[in-house]
C-alpha positions in Angstrom: 16.8 -25.6 2.0 13.1 -26.1 1.2 10.4 -24.6 3.3 8.4 -27.0 5.4 4.7 -27.0 6.2 3.5 -24.6 8.9 0.7 -25.3 11.4 -1.1 -22.2 10.0 -1.3 -23.9 6.6 -3.2 -26.8 8.2 -6.3 -24.7 9.2 -9.6 -25.9 7.6 -11.5 -23.5 5.3 -14.0 -22.8 8.1 -11.2 -22.0 10.5 -9.6 -19.7 7.9 -12.8 -17.9 7.4 -13.5 -17.5 11.1 -10.0 -16.1 11.6 -10.6 -13.5 8.9 -13.9 -12.4 10.5 -12.2 -12.1 13.8 -9.3 -10.0 12.4 -11.9 -7.7 10.8 -13.8 -7.3 14.1 -10.5 -6.4 15.8 -9.7 -3.7 13.2 -6.7 -5.6 11.8 -6.4 -4.6 8.2 -3.2 -6.5 7.3 -2.2 -9.8 8.9 0.4 -12.2 7.5 1.2 -15.6 8.9 4.5 -17.3 8.0 4.6 -15.5 4.6 7.2 -16.8 2.1 8.1 -15.9 -1.4 10.7 -18.3 -3.0 12.2 -18.1 -6.4 13.9 -21.0 -8.1 17.2 -20.0 -9.9 18.8 -23.0 -11.4 19.4 -25.5 -8.6 19.0 -22.8 -5.9 16.1 -21.5 -3.9 16.1 -17.8 -3.2 13.9 -16.8 -0.3 13.0 -13.2 -1.0 10.5 -13.2 1.9 11.1 -15.7 4.7 8.4 -16.4 7.1 7.1 -12.9 7.7 4.5 -12.2 10.4 3.2 -8.7 10.5 0.0 -7.0 11.8 -1.2 -3.6 10.8 -4.4 -2.1 12.3 -6.9 0.2 10.8 -5.7 3.9 11.0 -2.0 3.1 11.5 0.8 4.8 9.5 3.5 2.3 9.0 6.8 2.4 7.0 8.3 -0.8 5.7 12.0 -0.1 5.4 15.1 -1.9 4.2 18.1 -1.7 2.0 18.2 -2.8 -1.6 17.8 -6.6 -1.8 16.2 -6.8 1.7 13.0 -8.2 0.4 10.9 -5.1 1.1 9.8 -4.7 -2.5 8.8 -8.3 -2.7 6.8 -7.9 0.5 5.2 -4.8 -0.9 4.1 -6.8 -4.0 2.6 -9.4 -1.7 0.8 -6.9 0.4 -0.4 -5.1 -2.7 -1.7 -8.3 -4.2 0.6 -7.8 -7.2 2.2 -11.2 -6.4 1.1 -14.3 -4.6 3.1 -16.0 -1.8 4.8 -19.4 -2.1 3.6 -20.3 1.4 1.7 -18.7 4.3 -1.5 -16.8 4.7 -2.3 -13.1 4.1 -5.5 -11.5 5.2 -6.4 -8.0 3.9 -9.4 -6.5 5.6 -10.6 -9.9 6.7 -10.3 -11.5 3.3 -7.8 -14.3 2.8 -6.2 -13.0 -0.4 -3.3 -15.5 -0.4 -5.8 -18.1 -1.6 -7.3 -16.0 -4.4 -7.1 -16.4 -8.1 -6.0 -13.7 -10.5 -9.5 -12.3 -11.2 -10.3 -12.0 -7.5 -6.9 -10.4 -6.8 -7.6 -7.8 -9.5 -10.9 -6.9 -7.8 -9.2 -6.7 -4.4 -6.5 -4.4 -5.9 -9.1 -2.1 -7.3 -11.3 -2.0 -4.2 -9.1 -2.4 -1.2 -5.8 -0.9 -2.1 -4.8 2.6 -3.2 -1.4 2.6 -4.9 1.0 5.5 -5.0 4.1 5.0 -7.1 7.4 6.8 -7.3 6.8 7.6 -11.0 3.2 8.7 -10.7 1.9 6.4 -13.5 -0.5 9.0 -14.9 -2.0 8.9 -18.4 -0.2 11.7 -20.3 -3.2 12.7 -22.5 -5.8 12.6 -19.7 -6.7 15.4 -17.4 -6.1 15.1 -13.6 -9.9 14.5 -13.2 -9.9 11.7 -15.7 -6.8 10.1 -14.2 -8.5 10.1 -10.8 -11.6 8.6 -12.3 -9.9 5.5 -13.7 -10.3 3.2 -10.8 -14.0 4.0 -10.7 -14.4 3.3 -14.4 -12.8 -0.2 -13.8 -15.2 -0.6 -10.9 -18.3 0.2 -13.1 -19.3 3.3 -11.2 -21.8 5.5 -13.2 -20.4 8.6 -14.9 -22.0 11.3 -12.7 -21.0 9.6 -9.5 -17.4 9.1 -10.9 -17.0 12.8 -11.6 -18.2 13.9 -8.2 -16.1 11.3 -6.3 -13.0 12.3 -8.4 -13.6 16.0 -7.6 -13.8 15.1 -3.9 -10.6 13.2 -4.0 -8.8 16.1 -5.8 -10.3 18.5 -3.2 -8.8 16.3 -0.5 -5.3 16.8 -1.9 -5.9 20.6 -2.5 -5.9 20.2 -6.3 -9.5 20.7 -7.4 -8.5 23.9 -9.1 -6.1 22.0 -11.5 -8.5 19.2 -12.3 -8.7 20.0 -16.0 -4.9 20.2 -16.5 -2.9 17.3 -18.0 0.2 15.9 -16.3 2.6 17.9 -18.5 0.9 21.1 -17.2 1.5 20.2 -13.6 4.6 20.2 -11.4 6.1 17.0 -10.0 4.4 17.6 -6.6 1.0 18.3 -8.2 1.3 15.1 -10.3 2.0 13.1 -7.2 -1.1 14.7 -5.6 -3.1 13.5 -8.5 -1.7 10.0 -8.0 -2.7 10.2 -4.3 -6.2 11.4 -5.2 -6.5 8.5 -7.6 -5.4 6.1 -4.8 -8.0 7.6 -2.4 -11.0 7.7 -4.8 -12.2 4.2 -4.0 -12.0 4.6 -0.2 -9.5 1.8 0.0 -8.6 -0.2 3.1 -5.0 0.8 2.8 -3.0 3.5 1.0 0.2 1.7 -0.2 3.0 4.1 -1.2 6.2 2.9 -2.9 9.0 5.5 -2.6 6.5 8.3 -3.1 9.0 11.1 -3.0 11.8 9.4 -5.0 11.1 11.5 -8.1 10.7 14.8 -6.3 13.1 17.4 -4.9 13.4 17.5 -1.1 11.1 20.5 -0.6 8.4 19.0 -2.7 9.0 15.6 -1.0 8.4 17.3 2.3 5.1 18.7 1.1 4.0 15.2 0.0 5.0 13.7 3.3 3.0 16.5 5.1 0.0 15.5 3.0 0.4 11.8 4.0 0.4 13.0 7.7 -2.8 14.9 7.1 -4.4 11.9 5.4 -3.3 9.7 8.3 -4.9 12.1 10.8 -8.1 11.9 8.8 -8.2 8.2 9.5 -6.5 6.6 6.5 -4.3 3.5 6.9 -1.0 4.2 5.2 1.8 1.7 4.4 4.9 3.4 3.1 7.7 1.4 1.5 11.1 3.1 1.4 14.9 2.7 1.8 15.3 6.2 3.2 15.4 6.7 7.0 14.3 10.3 6.8 11.2 9.3 4.8 10.4 6.3 7.1 10.7 8.7 10.1 7.5 10.4 9.0 5.6 7.2 9.8 4.5 6.3 13.3 5.8 2.8 13.2 8.7 1.3 11.2 9.0 -2.4 10.2 12.7 -3.1 9.3 13.2 -5.8 6.7 16.6 -7.5 6.2 17.3 -10.8 4.3 13.6 -11.4 3.8 12.8 -11.3 7.5 11.4 -8.7 10.0 14.6 -7.5 11.7 12.7 -5.3 14.1 9.4 -3.5 14.5 9.5 -0.2 16.4 7.2 2.8 17.2 8.4 6.2 16.2 8.2 9.0 18.7 7.0 12.2 17.1 7.8 15.3 19.1 4.9 17.8 19.0 6.3 21.2 17.8 5.0 24.3 19.6 2.6 26.3 17.5 
């Protein structure tokens, strides 16, 4: 069944711009309206994401959770501006990114989104410092400023002392910390983490999740994508995805442990 036009699609450009400005004033970093991603396979339409409406405010720590094939990875790609929706609107920090061309999306990815991947995605021959510098190089930041900001980002993840080491000289947990520092170095609107503990043992994974909690308490907006309930439980809100739709959206109660 083909998707039909939605009233949100009929907004004028001025109305779309005004809506973006209002969302930013209200501290809403992510807002999707009737978001769809449809793939054509032969004579079939596969709706990987089907009319998703989500809202994430600045400073929230949210997990997007669902089983394999639920549409969570497609939704992550849309939120991360790695893909464009078939239909619907997506605002990121007040900018209507669903209407953007590839060049504009590349700039948004570099400036507004810090990515943390399961497999770290570090350059093997580069030091931790240089790996963290990379987004700043793409952004055209001068060398002296790049180095200082990369040092600060590594300091934020307790890894400044290993900044001259290459990935093969670091443990898995340290490599993920480098990846998190790289994600933080541009002061992005959101930190988007895709199965960030998937390549780590459970003890190291717990250390990384403790780091995310600390970054959240320092004011970072974190969106965590996972299929594991115990990882999602670290977040303060879980959006459950099934069959391309939001199944439920729930707050997570965190019991404060006695010191």
